N, C-alpha and C positions, 0 to 999 in steps of 0.2 A: 594515611588510607588508600594513594598510591593508587589510585582509579586512571583507566584509560577514559578520557573525556574524549566523545564525537563533536565532531563539526559537518556542517555543509556549508556549504561555498555556492554564493548566487553567484551570479558576473565575474568569472573565476579569469577570466582572461588565459593567459598561460601559466596560472598556478602561484604566483607570487605569495597572496595571501596563505593559500595551502600550505607553501612549504614553507614560511612562516612557522604558523600552528603546530607543523609537523617537529619543527626543529625542537618546540616546546612540550614535545610530550605527547600530543593530541592526536587522535585517530580521524581521519578524516574521510568520512563516511562515503559521501556522495559529493559531486559539484555540478555546475551546468554553466554553460556557454556557448553562446549563439554564433559568434566569427570562426567560421571554419577554419581559416587557418591557425588563430587560437587554438582552435580544438586541438590540430594537428601537432603542434609545440606539448600541448598539455599529455597528450595522449603518449607521447614519448617520453614521459618524465612521473608518469603516476599510472596506478594499473586499477584505482577505484571506480565507483563508476560516474561516469560522466555524462548526462542528460545535454546532448545536442538539440536545444529546441528554445525558442524564444520562450520564456518563460512567462509571458503574457498569457500567450495560447497555452501554454503545457498545462497537462492534467497534473495539478499541483497535487491531488492525494495521492501522486506513486508515490512522495518525497518521504522517505523514513525519519522517524524523530530523530533528532541530536540535540545533544547540551548545547553547543553553540551555532547560533547561526550568523554567518558571516556573510557582508556585500558591499563590494564595491560598486556600487551603483550605480547608472550613468550620470556623468558630471555635466554634461554638455549644458544641460537646462541651468545650471548653476553657476555657471563661467564666464568669467570677464569675456573670453574670449567664444562664448557662444552667443544666443540671444538674448539672454536676460527673462527667461518667459516665466521662468523658474515653472508650477506647477498646471501653467494653462498650456504649455508645451507636451506635446504627446509622451514622451519621453520621461515627462515629471512623475506619469502615471504608475511607472516603473517601482518608487518609491512606496504606493498605498499597496501594490503587486504583495511587495515584503511585508506589509501589514496584515494580508491575509495572509500570507503562512506563517508569522506570527502568530495570528489568530488559532490557526490550524492544528500547528505543533508544538507551541508552547514552551518555546529553546530555556534553558537556564541563563541563557546569554545573547543578546543582539547587540553585536559589532559591526559598525559602519564605517565605510572609509568615503574622502571625498575630494574635492577640490577646498583649500584655503578659503575662497571665494563665497563659501556656500552661507558664511556666517554672515554677509552683509549682503547679501541680496534681498530684493527688493524690501530693504531698510530691515533685514531681520525678519519679517514676516515669514520668509521659508524654512529659515532653522526654526523657527518658535513651532510652528506648525509638525515638523519632525519631531521636536521635543514632547510637544505637547501629546503626539499620538503616542509615543511612547509611554509618557509617565500613566495617558488616561489609561493604558491597558495595564498598571502596577509593574513597570519597572523603572527603575533608578535613571536618571542619564547623566551621564559624564563627559565633556568633551574638552579635547583641547587640538590645536596645529602645534606639529612637531616637524621640525627640518632635520632629514636625512643627516646631516652632516654633524648633529646636534647627538643623535641617538643612536647611529648603527656605525661611527665609526667608518662612514665611508665620505670622501671629499665630492660630496653631490648636494648641489643647494635645489632641496626638494620638501615645499612644505604644505604639506596634506592636514586635512583633520579627520582626527578620528575620534567615534563616539562609542564609549561604551556603558551597556544599560543590561542590569541583573534583575531577574526576577524577583521581585521584594517576599514572595511567598516561600522562597528556597533562603532567604538570608539571615542568620542571626543580628537581631537589632536592625532591622532595615531602615530606620528614620533619620539614624545615625551613619549610616552607611554613605562614605564617599569613595571612588576608586583611585586609589595610587597612581599616578602614572608615571613612568620611571624618571629618572632625573638625568640630565645633562652627563654627558660622557664627553671627556676631552679627544679632539678630533686625532689620531696618531697615524693614518694612513694621508698619502700623499698621493696625488694625481699621479704619480713616475710610479708607483706601486699597483696599479692599476692597467695598465698601458703596457703592451706588447713591443717589446724590445729587438725583436727579429724582424727581418723584412716580413713585410705582408704581402697579400694578393696587388700587384700593379695598380688593378682597378679602385685602389682607394688612395691612390697618387695623385696628385696637382699635378701635370708636366709645366714643363715651358710652353707649350702648345694652349693650355689656356688660358682664355682673355685676362683672367686676373690674377695671373701668378707674379707678374710685376707688385702688385699688391700684397701677396703673403710673402716676399723675398723682403720685401721694405717692412713689413708690419710683426711679422711672424721671426723674431729675433732667440725666442728662449726654447730652451726642451722642456720644462718643468711645470707648463702652465699650455691652458687651452685655450682657443681663437675661435671666433664666431667669424663668419663670412656674413653680412647683411647688406646685398645685394651691389652698392656702390662702394663698399668698405669693409676693415678688417678689422675686429676689436677684440681684444688681449683681456681673458676674464682676469681682473687682479685678485680677485677674491683667494688664489688658489685651491679653488673646489670646480668639480664642472656645471657650469649652467645646467637649468632644470632642462632635463631632456625631455622632446615633444613628440608626439603621436606623429607629426609629419616629417618628423626627420627623413633628409632622401628626397623628398618627394617635390620640393618646389616650397616656397616662404622661407621656412627656418630651417638655414642646411646642417648637417651634421656638425657639430663641433668637429675641429681640425688641432694638429697635434704636428709640432716640427719634431724630425728624427734625425737619425744621422743617415738616411735613408733617403731624405726629403718628406715635401710638405704632404699631409695626408688626413683624410677627416677617420674619427674613430670608425673601429668596426662594428658588426653589429654585437662579435665578443664583448669587445671592450664598454659598450653600452649596458650590456646584461650583469658587467661586473660592478657599476656605478648603480647597480641597484642594486647589487651584494648578492647575485646571483652566483652560487660557484661554478666552476668551471667544468663539474663533472654534470650541472645539470646542459642538456643535450638540446643541441638546436638543428632544428629539421632542414632537409634540402628543398627550402622554398624560397623564393625573391629576399635579397636582402631588404626591399622597402617594407615586405612584410614584417621581417623582423626587427628593423629600427621602429617601426609604430608601435610591434607587441615591447619592445624596452619601455618607450615613451609612455606606454598605456599601462604599464606596471606598476606596481608598489614597491616600496623596499624591503625585501624581504629580512633585515636585521632589526629595522622598526618593528614591520612585525612579531618579528618574533619575540623579543623585549616587550611589548604590548601582550601576546598570549601569554609570555611566560609567568605575568602579574594577575592574567585572568587567571590562570591555573590554580596561581596560589591561593587567589579566593576561593576557588571552587572548593579546594581541599581542604582548607580551612574557618570556611566562615558558612558555607550553606548546613543548612539542619538536618 
């Protein structure tokens, strides 16, 4: 068939999902994002239509029909780190907004991404509502938690749940259909492969004037691993992968992961954080505050994981649709 399938992306962030689908031969038709700084980064890397609006108040009738509707919808209501309010939180309404868009444009595929804790939220009731909402609309529903280190050849411990749903009306033998998630791949790349080995800007280093310098000196003895400063102590990550990057890196609380180099102790640069999410070095980072770039990296998806999932979706669309 060799058809170019189209994608529309809700809550697109800086475009991690879009980039993954693009690498898997999809055509991104439009995207939606509300965060202004994320939109700055997005526009520097993509030229298609970006709706810089809150999707709740946006006129969804403006959205062109697409084959795949993708959404990394707000995860705070479903996260252990959040308030565990689920659908009673206003942000939980975003899921039902997605369902309104599904009803309007009837995509062939609905692709959803969220934190892995979504599965157990409210004793599984939240996840049950999501599944039933899609199945009642005539979609298949397959979901799996994937870890970046197992599916993207990126040494980053990042678990997310992915939900892949196909319109049964377009499938051959829909009652027997089950989406085949990618198989695990051995992790070949190491932390040192993603670290910048030249001297970086001085602002990323912890000098002897820092109050915790003596702790760094005592604990940070290896150059092939990542460390984390936890207020009163420094911890080595012994799994040989980067710990999960968070949106509040560099803003207090969870500090940016740190490395020991020949030039001293320092935190990861924004570019390195983007590398640990699988973004290529030609992905442009705008001249905005590093705190925003750290937040964008922590909020993003891992591009190689999306690319593998999108490739599997492409195969189904090419071979199994009517």
